[in-house]
KEKEFI-951030 format. One record per residue (C-alpha): residue number from 0; x, y, z. Coordinates in steps of 0.05 Angstrom, whole numbers, plus 5000, padded with zeros to 4 digits. Example, Ala and Ser with C-alpha at 12.3 -4.5 7.8 and 13.67 -1.06 7.14 Angstrom:
residues 2
+------+------+------+------+
! vopa !   xx !   yy !   zz !
+------+------+------+------+
!    0 ! 5246 ! 4910 ! 5156 !
!    1 ! 5273 ! 4979 ! 5143 !
+------+------+------+------+
//
This chain:
residues 463
+------+------+------+------+
! vopa !   xx !   yy !   zz !
+------+------+------+------+
!    0 ! 5525 ! 8873 ! 0128 !
!    1 ! 5494 ! 8938 ! 0104 !
!    2 ! 5422 ! 8941 ! 0130 !
!    3 ! 5367 ! 8982 ! 0098 !
!    4 ! 5328 ! 9034 ! 0138 !
!    5 ! 5264 ! 8991 ! 0141 !
!    6 ! 5302 ! 8927 ! 0159 !
!    7 ! 5341 ! 8965 ! 0214 !
!    8 ! 5277 ! 8993 ! 0244 !
!    9 ! 5246 ! 8924 ! 0243 !
!   10 ! 5304 ! 8893 ! 0279 !
!   11 ! 5309 ! 8949 ! 0331 !
!   12 ! 5236 ! 8931 ! 0349 !
!   13 ! 5238 ! 8854 ! 0342 !
!   14 ! 5304 ! 8839 ! 0377 !
!   15 ! 5286 ! 8869 ! 0446 !
!   16 ! 5218 ! 8835 ! 0441 !
!   17 ! 5250 ! 8767 ! 0425 !
!   18 ! 5297 ! 8775 ! 0486 !
!   19 ! 5238 ! 8792 ! 0531 !
!   20 ! 5199 ! 8732 ! 0505 !
!   21 ! 5258 ! 8683 ! 0515 !
!   22 ! 5285 ! 8710 ! 0581 !
!   23 ! 5228 ! 8750 ! 0612 !
!   24 ! 5281 ! 8803 ! 0620 !
!   25 ! 5277 ! 8874 ! 0593 !
!   26 ! 5341 ! 8909 ! 0615 !
!   27 ! 5368 ! 8909 ! 0544 !
!   28 ! 5395 ! 8964 ! 0499 !
!   29 ! 5392 ! 8956 ! 0423 !
!   30 ! 5419 ! 9012 ! 0380 !
!   31 ! 5449 ! 9026 ! 0312 !
!   32 ! 5523 ! 9040 ! 0305 !
!   33 ! 5565 ! 9057 ! 0245 !
!   34 ! 5640 ! 9044 ! 0230 !
!   35 ! 5683 ! 9039 ! 0168 !
!   36 ! 5647 ! 8973 ! 0147 !
!   37 ! 5578 ! 9005 ! 0151 !
!   38 ! 5517 ! 9005 ! 0193 !
!   39 ! 5510 ! 8951 ! 0248 !
!   40 ! 5464 ! 8936 ! 0309 !
!   41 ! 5495 ! 8936 ! 0378 !
!   42 ! 5460 ! 8893 ! 0432 !
!   43 ! 5476 ! 8903 ! 0505 !
!   44 ! 5443 ! 8860 ! 0558 !
!   45 ! 5454 ! 8895 ! 0623 !
!   46 ! 5471 ! 8861 ! 0689 !
!   47 ! 5411 ! 8831 ! 0725 !
!   48 ! 5407 ! 8833 ! 0801 !
!   49 ! 5363 ! 8770 ! 0801 !
!   50 ! 5373 ! 8702 ! 0765 !
!   51 ! 5346 ! 8696 ! 0694 !
!   52 ! 5304 ! 8640 ! 0668 !
!   53 ! 5317 ! 8608 ! 0601 !
!   54 ! 5285 ! 8544 ! 0574 !
!   55 ! 5260 ! 8523 ! 0643 !
!   56 ! 5327 ! 8532 ! 0679 !
!   57 ! 5353 ! 8589 ! 0723 !
!   58 ! 5419 ! 8623 ! 0709 !
!   59 ! 5462 ! 8675 ! 0746 !
!   60 ! 5521 ! 8716 ! 0721 !
!   61 ! 5582 ! 8715 ! 0767 !
!   62 ! 5642 ! 8754 ! 0740 !
!   63 ! 5649 ! 8736 ! 0667 !
!   64 ! 5616 ! 8668 ! 0671 !
!   65 ! 5543 ! 8642 ! 0673 !
!   66 ! 5524 ! 8591 ! 0726 !
!   67 ! 5463 ! 8548 ! 0729 !
!   68 ! 5427 ! 8557 ! 0796 !
!   69 ! 5405 ! 8491 ! 0824 !
!   70 ! 5385 ! 8456 ! 0889 !
!   71 ! 5379 ! 8497 ! 0952 !
!   72 ! 5407 ! 8559 ! 0918 !
!   73 ! 5350 ! 8555 ! 0867 !
!   74 ! 5298 ! 8551 ! 0923 !
!   75 ! 5329 ! 8611 ! 0957 !
!   76 ! 5331 ! 8650 ! 0891 !
!   77 ! 5258 ! 8633 ! 0877 !
!   78 ! 5236 ! 8658 ! 0945 !
!   79 ! 5275 ! 8724 ! 0931 !
!   80 ! 5243 ! 8731 ! 0862 !
!   81 ! 5173 ! 8717 ! 0888 !
!   82 ! 5180 ! 8771 ! 0941 !
!   83 ! 5203 ! 8823 ! 0888 !
!   84 ! 5158 ! 8854 ! 0835 !
!   85 ! 5183 ! 8865 ! 0764 !
!   86 ! 5177 ! 8942 ! 0770 !
!   87 ! 5221 ! 8943 ! 0831 !
!   88 ! 5281 ! 8911 ! 0795 !
!   89 ! 5339 ! 8960 ! 0782 !
!   90 ! 5368 ! 8984 ! 0716 !
!   91 ! 5443 ! 8998 ! 0706 !
!   92 ! 5442 ! 9040 ! 0643 !
!   93 ! 5400 ! 9099 ! 0667 !
!   94 ! 5416 ! 9154 ! 0716 !
!   95 ! 5374 ! 9207 ! 0749 !
!   96 ! 5401 ! 9259 ! 0701 !
!   97 ! 5372 ! 9219 ! 0644 !
!   98 ! 5302 ! 9228 ! 0669 !
!   99 ! 5254 ! 9281 ! 0641 !
!  100 ! 5240 ! 9344 ! 0679 !
!  101 ! 5172 ! 9355 ! 0645 !
!  102 ! 5150 ! 9287 ! 0671 !
!  103 ! 5169 ! 9308 ! 0743 !
!  104 ! 5133 ! 9374 ! 0732 !
!  105 ! 5070 ! 9338 ! 0714 !
!  106 ! 5075 ! 9294 ! 0776 !
!  107 ! 5087 ! 9355 ! 0820 !
!  108 ! 5027 ! 9392 ! 0793 !
!  109 ! 4981 ! 9333 ! 0798 !
!  110 ! 5003 ! 9316 ! 0869 !
!  111 ! 4996 ! 9387 ! 0894 !
!  112 ! 4928 ! 9396 ! 0859 !
!  113 ! 4902 ! 9332 ! 0892 !
!  114 ! 4931 ! 9348 ! 0960 !
!  115 ! 4967 ! 9281 ! 0963 !
!  116 ! 5038 ! 9308 ! 0968 !
!  117 ! 5069 ! 9377 ! 0982 !
!  118 ! 5131 ! 9413 ! 1009 !
!  119 ! 5198 ! 9379 ! 1014 !
!  120 ! 5176 ! 9312 ! 0985 !
!  121 ! 5169 ! 9348 ! 0917 !
!  122 ! 5227 ! 9397 ! 0918 !
!  123 ! 5275 ! 9355 ! 0876 !
!  124 ! 5279 ! 9293 ! 0831 !
!  125 ! 5315 ! 9254 ! 0886 !
!  126 ! 5262 ! 9271 ! 0938 !
!  127 ! 5205 ! 9249 ! 0892 !
!  128 ! 5241 ! 9184 ! 0874 !
!  129 ! 5254 ! 9170 ! 0949 !
!  130 ! 5182 ! 9185 ! 0967 !
!  131 ! 5157 ! 9137 ! 0915 !
!  132 ! 5210 ! 9084 ! 0933 !
!  133 ! 5236 ! 9084 ! 0861 !
!  134 ! 5310 ! 9086 ! 0878 !
!  135 ! 5351 ! 9030 ! 0910 !
!  136 ! 5424 ! 9038 ! 0932 !
!  137 ! 5431 ! 9095 ! 0883 !
!  138 ! 5402 ! 9056 ! 0825 !
!  139 ! 5336 ! 9071 ! 0791 !
!  140 ! 5281 ! 9018 ! 0787 !
!  141 ! 5244 ! 8998 ! 0724 !
!  142 ! 5184 ! 9036 ! 0751 !
!  143 ! 5224 ! 9101 ! 0755 !
!  144 ! 5245 ! 9093 ! 0682 !
!  145 ! 5174 ! 9080 ! 0659 !
!  146 ! 5145 ! 9137 ! 0699 !
!  147 ! 5197 ! 9191 ! 0685 !
!  148 ! 5241 ! 9175 ! 0626 !
!  149 ! 5223 ! 9209 ! 0561 !
!  150 ! 5244 ! 9146 ! 0520 !
!  151 ! 5229 ! 9089 ! 0568 !
!  152 ! 5232 ! 9039 ! 0510 !
!  153 ! 5308 ! 9042 ! 0518 !
!  154 ! 5301 ! 9000 ! 0582 !
!  155 ! 5231 ! 8970 ! 0572 !
!  156 ! 5218 ! 8948 ! 0500 !
!  157 ! 5148 ! 8960 ! 0474 !
!  158 ! 5131 ! 9017 ! 0523 !
!  159 ! 5083 ! 9054 ! 0479 !
!  160 ! 5010 ! 9062 ! 0463 !
!  161 ! 4979 ! 9049 ! 0393 !
!  162 ! 4917 ! 9088 ! 0375 !
!  163 ! 4881 ! 9064 ! 0312 !
!  164 ! 4822 ! 9093 ! 0274 !
!  165 ! 4784 ! 9032 ! 0251 !
!  166 ! 4735 ! 9030 ! 0195 !
!  167 ! 4724 ! 8957 ! 0214 !
!  168 ! 4767 ! 8903 ! 0246 !
!  169 ! 4796 ! 8890 ! 0177 !
!  170 ! 4807 ! 8963 ! 0157 !
!  171 ! 4855 ! 9010 ! 0195 !
!  172 ! 4844 ! 9082 ! 0170 !
!  173 ! 4901 ! 9114 ! 0210 !
!  174 ! 4946 ! 9099 ! 0268 !
!  175 ! 4992 ! 9134 ! 0317 !
!  176 ! 5044 ! 9104 ! 0361 !
!  177 ! 5052 ! 9148 ! 0424 !
!  178 ! 5116 ! 9145 ! 0464 !
!  179 ! 5140 ! 9179 ! 0527 !
!  180 ! 5140 ! 9170 ! 0602 !
!  181 ! 5077 ! 9145 ! 0635 !
!  182 ! 5069 ! 9215 ! 0665 !
!  183 ! 5068 ! 9244 ! 0596 !
!  184 ! 5023 ! 9190 ! 0568 !
!  185 ! 4972 ! 9203 ! 0622 !
!  186 ! 4960 ! 9270 ! 0590 !
!  187 ! 4980 ! 9262 ! 0517 !
!  188 ! 4935 ! 9202 ! 0503 !
!  189 ! 4872 ! 9239 ! 0522 !
!  190 ! 4895 ! 9303 ! 0485 !
!  191 ! 4908 ! 9264 ! 0421 !
!  192 ! 4841 ! 9227 ! 0427 !
!  193 ! 4804 ! 9293 ! 0436 !
!  194 ! 4839 ! 9333 ! 0382 !
!  195 ! 4849 ! 9278 ! 0328 !
!  196 ! 4804 ! 9218 ! 0339 !
!  197 ! 4741 ! 9242 ! 0374 !
!  198 ! 4700 ! 9302 ! 0353 !
!  199 ! 4645 ! 9340 ! 0384 !
!  200 ! 4578 ! 9348 ! 0348 !
!  201 ! 4552 ! 9421 ! 0353 !
!  202 ! 4479 ! 9437 ! 0367 !
!  203 ! 4443 ! 9498 ! 0391 !
!  204 ! 4391 ! 9510 ! 0444 !
!  205 ! 4386 ! 9584 ! 0424 !
!  206 ! 4428 ! 9621 ! 0440 !
!  207 ! 4470 ! 9568 ! 0476 !
!  208 ! 4521 ! 9529 ! 0436 !
!  209 ! 4525 ! 9455 ! 0459 !
!  210 ! 4582 ! 9407 ! 0446 !
!  211 ! 4566 ! 9333 ! 0451 !
!  212 ! 4623 ! 9282 ! 0451 !
!  213 ! 4610 ! 9207 ! 0439 !
!  214 ! 4640 ! 9186 ! 0507 !
!  215 ! 4649 ! 9220 ! 0575 !
!  216 ! 4722 ! 9237 ! 0584 !
!  217 ! 4721 ! 9222 ! 0657 !
!  218 ! 4708 ! 9149 ! 0640 !
!  219 ! 4761 ! 9149 ! 0586 !
!  220 ! 4811 ! 9181 ! 0633 !
!  221 ! 4800 ! 9127 ! 0685 !
!  222 ! 4808 ! 9072 ! 0634 !
!  223 ! 4872 ! 9101 ! 0606 !
!  224 ! 4902 ! 9109 ! 0675 !
!  225 ! 4883 ! 9037 ! 0693 !
!  226 ! 4914 ! 9009 ! 0629 !
!  227 ! 4979 ! 9048 ! 0643 !
!  228 ! 4982 ! 9023 ! 0715 !
!  229 ! 4963 ! 8951 ! 0705 !
!  230 ! 4993 ! 8935 ! 0636 !
!  231 ! 5042 ! 8876 ! 0636 !
!  232 ! 5101 ! 8916 ! 0606 !
!  233 ! 5145 ! 8854 ! 0607 !
!  234 ! 5104 ! 8826 ! 0548 !
!  235 ! 5138 ! 8877 ! 0501 !
!  236 ! 5070 ! 8893 ! 0472 !
!  237 ! 5039 ! 8963 ! 0468 !
!  238 ! 4973 ! 8983 ! 0496 !
!  239 ! 4920 ! 8985 ! 0440 !
!  240 ! 4865 ! 9037 ! 0432 !
!  241 ! 4817 ! 9023 ! 0376 !
!  242 ! 4770 ! 9077 ! 0355 !
!  243 ! 4708 ! 9059 ! 0314 !
!  244 ! 4651 ! 9102 ! 0290 !
!  245 ! 4609 ! 9089 ! 0352 !
!  246 ! 4654 ! 9051 ! 0401 !
!  247 ! 4723 ! 9055 ! 0430 !
!  248 ! 4761 ! 8997 ! 0461 !
!  249 ! 4823 ! 8999 ! 0505 !
!  250 ! 4862 ! 8934 ! 0506 !
!  251 ! 4923 ! 8916 ! 0548 !
!  252 ! 4961 ! 8859 ! 0574 !
!  253 ! 4942 ! 8846 ! 0648 !
!  254 ! 4942 ! 8789 ! 0698 !
!  255 ! 4868 ! 8777 ! 0716 !
!  256 ! 4840 ! 8729 ! 0766 !
!  257 ! 4799 ! 8671 ! 0737 !
!  258 ! 4737 ! 8691 ! 0778 !
!  259 ! 4743 ! 8764 ! 0758 !
!  260 ! 4674 ! 8797 ! 0747 !
!  261 ! 4647 ! 8869 ! 0746 !
!  262 ! 4610 ! 8856 ! 0810 !
!  263 ! 4668 ! 8823 ! 0848 !
!  264 ! 4731 ! 8852 ! 0818 !
!  265 ! 4796 ! 8859 ! 0857 !
!  266 ! 4850 ! 8910 ! 0839 !
!  267 ! 4911 ! 8866 ! 0828 !
!  268 ! 4975 ! 8905 ! 0825 !
!  269 ! 5028 ! 8872 ! 0780 !
!  270 ! 5063 ! 8940 ! 0780 !
!  271 ! 5055 ! 8963 ! 0854 !
!  272 ! 5106 ! 9019 ! 0849 !
!  273 ! 5076 ! 9047 ! 0786 !
!  274 ! 5005 ! 9042 ! 0818 !
!  275 ! 5031 ! 9077 ! 0881 !
!  276 ! 5059 ! 9134 ! 0839 !
!  277 ! 4994 ! 9145 ! 0803 !
!  278 ! 4959 ! 9145 ! 0870 !
!  279 ! 5007 ! 9194 ! 0902 !
!  280 ! 4998 ! 9239 ! 0842 !
!  281 ! 4925 ! 9238 ! 0852 !
!  282 ! 4910 ! 9209 ! 0784 !
!  283 ! 4872 ! 9152 ! 0817 !
!  284 ! 4837 ! 9165 ! 0884 !
!  285 ! 4831 ! 9096 ! 0913 !
!  286 ! 4851 ! 9028 ! 0888 !
!  287 ! 4796 ! 8983 ! 0863 !
!  288 ! 4748 ! 9039 ! 0847 !
!  289 ! 4765 ! 9047 ! 0774 !
!  290 ! 4712 ! 9000 ! 0745 !
!  291 ! 4657 ! 9034 ! 0788 !
!  292 ! 4679 ! 9104 ! 0766 !
!  293 ! 4676 ! 9085 ! 0693 !
!  294 ! 4606 ! 9057 ! 0700 !
!  295 ! 4581 ! 9117 ! 0741 !
!  296 ! 4612 ! 9168 ! 0691 !
!  297 ! 4577 ! 9132 ! 0633 !
!  298 ! 4509 ! 9129 ! 0669 !
!  299 ! 4514 ! 9204 ! 0687 !
!  300 ! 4530 ! 9223 ! 0615 !
!  301 ! 4473 ! 9181 ! 0586 !
!  302 ! 4520 ! 9127 ! 0556 !
!  303 ! 4508 ! 9052 ! 0558 !
!  304 ! 4551 ! 9019 ! 0612 !
!  305 ! 4620 ! 9000 ! 0588 !
!  306 ! 4634 ! 8929 ! 0569 !
!  307 ! 4690 ! 8894 ! 0608 !
!  308 ! 4722 ! 8831 ! 0580 !
!  309 ! 4778 ! 8784 ! 0599 !
!  310 ! 4811 ! 8733 ! 0554 !
!  311 ! 4808 ! 8660 ! 0568 !
!  312 ! 4882 ! 8661 ! 0582 !
!  313 ! 4872 ! 8710 ! 0640 !
!  314 ! 4928 ! 8753 ! 0609 !
!  315 ! 4887 ! 8805 ! 0572 !
!  316 ! 4836 ! 8858 ! 0590 !
!  317 ! 4791 ! 8901 ! 0549 !
!  318 ! 4742 ! 8957 ! 0564 !
!  319 ! 4694 ! 8981 ! 0508 !
!  320 ! 4655 ! 9045 ! 0511 !
!  321 ! 4595 ! 9057 ! 0467 !
!  322 ! 4571 ! 9124 ! 0438 !
!  323 ! 4512 ! 9156 ! 0473 !
!  324 ! 4443 ! 9155 ! 0444 !
!  325 ! 4443 ! 9231 ! 0442 !
!  326 ! 4508 ! 9233 ! 0401 !
!  327 ! 4481 ! 9185 ! 0350 !
!  328 ! 4415 ! 9223 ! 0347 !
!  329 ! 4451 ! 9289 ! 0331 !
!  330 ! 4493 ! 9253 ! 0280 !
!  331 ! 4432 ! 9222 ! 0245 !
!  332 ! 4395 ! 9289 ! 0248 !
!  333 ! 4452 ! 9323 ! 0212 !
!  334 ! 4450 ! 9273 ! 0156 !
!  335 ! 4376 ! 9279 ! 0147 !
!  336 ! 4370 ! 9354 ! 0151 !
!  337 ! 4404 ! 9404 ! 0106 !
!  338 ! 4403 ! 9458 ! 0161 !
!  339 ! 4472 ! 9483 ! 0179 !
!  340 ! 4447 ! 9493 ! 0251 !
!  341 ! 4424 ! 9432 ! 0291 !
!  342 ! 4365 ! 9447 ! 0336 !
!  343 ! 4381 ! 9413 ! 0402 !
!  344 ! 4308 ! 9411 ! 0427 !
!  345 ! 4284 ! 9380 ! 0360 !
!  346 ! 4338 ! 9325 ! 0369 !
!  347 ! 4312 ! 9310 ! 0438 !
!  348 ! 4239 ! 9304 ! 0416 !
!  349 ! 4259 ! 9257 ! 0357 !
!  350 ! 4314 ! 9219 ! 0393 !
!  351 ! 4278 ! 9151 ! 0395 !
!  352 ! 4261 ! 9155 ! 0320 !
!  353 ! 4330 ! 9178 ! 0301 !
!  354 ! 4361 ! 9118 ! 0338 !
!  355 ! 4306 ! 9066 ! 0328 !
!  356 ! 4353 ! 9018 ! 0293 !
!  357 ! 4384 ! 9006 ! 0363 !
!  358 ! 4329 ! 9019 ! 0414 !
!  359 ! 4371 ! 8994 ! 0473 !
!  360 ! 4426 ! 9043 ! 0453 !
!  361 ! 4477 ! 8988 ! 0443 !
!  362 ! 4529 ! 8990 ! 0386 !
!  363 ! 4561 ! 8928 ! 0357 !
!  364 ! 4617 ! 8956 ! 0313 !
!  365 ! 4673 ! 8934 ! 0359 !
!  366 ! 4672 ! 8866 ! 0323 !
!  367 ! 4688 ! 8797 ! 0347 !
!  368 ! 4706 ! 8767 ! 0416 !
!  369 ! 4762 ! 8794 ! 0460 !
!  370 ! 4808 ! 8739 ! 0442 !
!  371 ! 4799 ! 8753 ! 0367 !
!  372 ! 4807 ! 8829 ! 0378 !
!  373 ! 4870 ! 8822 ! 0420 !
!  374 ! 4907 ! 8770 ! 0377 !
!  375 ! 4887 ! 8798 ! 0309 !
!  376 ! 4887 ! 8873 ! 0323 !
!  377 ! 4957 ! 8869 ! 0354 !
!  378 ! 4987 ! 8838 ! 0292 !
!  379 ! 4947 ! 8881 ! 0246 !
!  380 ! 4966 ! 8947 ! 0278 !
!  381 ! 5039 ! 8924 ! 0283 !
!  382 ! 5042 ! 8908 ! 0210 !
!  383 ! 5007 ! 8973 ! 0194 !
!  384 ! 5061 ! 9011 ! 0232 !
!  385 ! 5115 ! 8973 ! 0196 !
!  386 ! 5086 ! 8977 ! 0125 !
!  387 ! 5055 ! 9045 ! 0123 !
!  388 ! 5078 ! 9117 ! 0136 !
!  389 ! 5047 ! 9121 ! 0204 !
!  390 ! 5049 ! 9183 ! 0248 !
!  391 ! 5093 ! 9168 ! 0309 !
!  392 ! 5072 ! 9219 ! 0360 !
!  393 ! 5138 ! 9248 ! 0383 !
!  394 ! 5150 ! 9306 ! 0431 !
!  395 ! 5139 ! 9355 ! 0373 !
!  396 ! 5072 ! 9324 ! 0356 !
!  397 ! 5049 ! 9328 ! 0429 !
!  398 ! 5067 ! 9403 ! 0431 !
!  399 ! 5028 ! 9412 ! 0366 !
!  400 ! 4964 ! 9379 ! 0394 !
!  401 ! 4970 ! 9420 ! 0458 !
!  402 ! 4972 ! 9485 ! 0417 !
!  403 ! 4913 ! 9464 ! 0375 !
!  404 ! 4875 ! 9452 ! 0439 !
!  405 ! 4893 ! 9522 ! 0466 !
!  406 ! 4868 ! 9556 ! 0403 !
!  407 ! 4804 ! 9514 ! 0403 !
!  408 ! 4791 ! 9533 ! 0476 !
!  409 ! 4804 ! 9607 ! 0463 !
!  410 ! 4762 ! 9608 ! 0400 !
!  411 ! 4700 ! 9587 ! 0442 !
!  412 ! 4718 ! 9626 ! 0506 !
!  413 ! 4753 ! 9690 ! 0486 !
!  414 ! 4753 ! 9721 ! 0555 !
!  415 ! 4783 ! 9660 ! 0591 !
!  416 ! 4835 ! 9674 ! 0644 !
!  417 ! 4901 ! 9639 ! 0652 !
!  418 ! 4874 ! 9602 ! 0713 !
!  419 ! 4813 ! 9579 ! 0675 !
!  420 ! 4856 ! 9556 ! 0615 !
!  421 ! 4903 ! 9515 ! 0662 !
!  422 ! 4842 ! 9482 ! 0691 !
!  423 ! 4807 ! 9467 ! 0625 !
!  424 ! 4869 ! 9443 ! 0589 !
!  425 ! 4901 ! 9407 ! 0649 !
!  426 ! 4972 ! 9431 ! 0633 !
!  427 ! 5026 ! 9466 ! 0676 !
!  428 ! 5019 ! 9542 ! 0678 !
!  429 ! 5090 ! 9553 ! 0654 !
!  430 ! 5077 ! 9508 ! 0594 !
!  431 ! 5013 ! 9547 ! 0578 !
!  432 ! 5050 ! 9614 ! 0581 !
!  433 ! 5105 ! 9586 ! 0536 !
!  434 ! 5055 ! 9560 ! 0483 !
!  435 ! 5013 ! 9624 ! 0484 !
!  436 ! 5077 ! 9665 ! 0474 !
!  437 ! 5096 ! 9622 ! 0413 !
!  438 ! 5026 ! 9627 ! 0384 !
!  439 ! 5026 ! 9704 ! 0391 !
!  440 ! 5098 ! 9710 ! 0361 !
!  441 ! 5080 ! 9667 ! 0302 !
!  442 ! 5015 ! 9703 ! 0285 !
!  443 ! 4962 ! 9652 ! 0308 !
!  444 ! 4936 ! 9690 ! 0369 !
!  445 ! 4931 ! 9761 ! 0394 !
!  446 ! 4906 ! 9796 ! 0458 !
!  447 ! 4856 ! 9852 ! 0449 !
!  448 ! 4848 ! 9904 ! 0504 !
!  449 ! 4878 ! 9903 ! 0575 !
!  450 ! 4902 ! 9842 ! 0613 !
!  451 ! 4845 ! 9848 ! 0662 !
!  452 ! 4785 ! 9863 ! 0615 !
!  453 ! 4811 ! 9844 ! 0546 !
!  454 ! 4797 ! 9784 ! 0503 !
!  455 ! 4833 ! 9733 ! 0460 !
!  456 ! 4828 ! 9732 ! 0384 !
!  457 ! 4848 ! 9672 ! 0344 !
!  458 ! 4877 ! 9698 ! 0279 !
!  459 ! 4886 ! 9631 ! 0243 !
!  460 ! 4885 ! 9556 ! 0257 !
!  461 ! 4947 ! 9513 ! 0262 !
!  462 ! 4958 ! 9473 ! 0198 !
+------+------+------+------+
//
């Protein structure tokens, strides 16, 4: 059977998801092959070190035969399964050499910067994996693949993040599917949001130039990290980030207690090895403080408190951020005045009038209940990816966004040092040197004057 390109792509996504749904087992490889008869799809279900459930029964593979596990053996197996988390199960089709060095470099830099780890524990891939308990009897765990493999979807179907620019719940303007290790996603998601989906409004308190973003990035960062750590990756569903004109929602599959509330929330770790890695990297300081940090960051920036919702099933979680009153006031001022320069002080004096449509500062463009947003948005964005020419953010795209950020930073601060750029852009020093060299060689950037007292000059923007 000769499959078309679109049908092949659809099957490569749907087959692993169907297997996950039926068996709650994700150690599956699905790939296209070609022989004299044409293109075909190869499905390999790798060996499981624990029994697999199917239609209410438990099965175990011994040799070349499948055996139904019953009686006392089933009780013993259930105890073993209960004491083992999903992210600690091992995979047979991935080796240490298959993991991504840039992902390890990100972990090392974050761990050293936070002071959580140093020295021998970071000197090699093997040391890092042992420190994080991500390797068992020479085999990698699912957590190791998710954290450090450039294409974790080979072992964990659906391991990606969808970002959609929404005109309304019924209208998706554009969408990106971001893939990569969780270490890479911890940086690239925020980079792409800042470069492509969120823009700063410029105003002047002469002579000072002021940039105002709709949401505090400290709060967004915490929400992104929490979604990556606590997402139920066995569901085969991507994390969704929906960007509206004045609000932004992050939705993920999660196991939430029935009595969960903002005031009395508990940090429940369905992926303890992944959570531990984020903690050891210093990406999260202390478990259970993420909600408080998001709220505090929004209050400090003058934004409304974020809205936290859980679905009635207890299997979904959503956090929604609302644009600050100041951001909306500057935006309204720009539409009402023909001046090319926005006077920051005038905006402050007129802020209540400019935002009088929503005196409490609340925005209601997220649309609908959580259950409606989860169930409908997931299908809508998935269909959008299948039906439209959607930008899949590959390694090349991530590099492009990073270079755009470098040029943007140097355009505003021409005398920035390498140390300042590393801090502002949150990227490894060697990566920064490599990108700057490329920008200079390709005519986008030049250095004027000496290394010590010179300045940067952006020749042209990346197209």
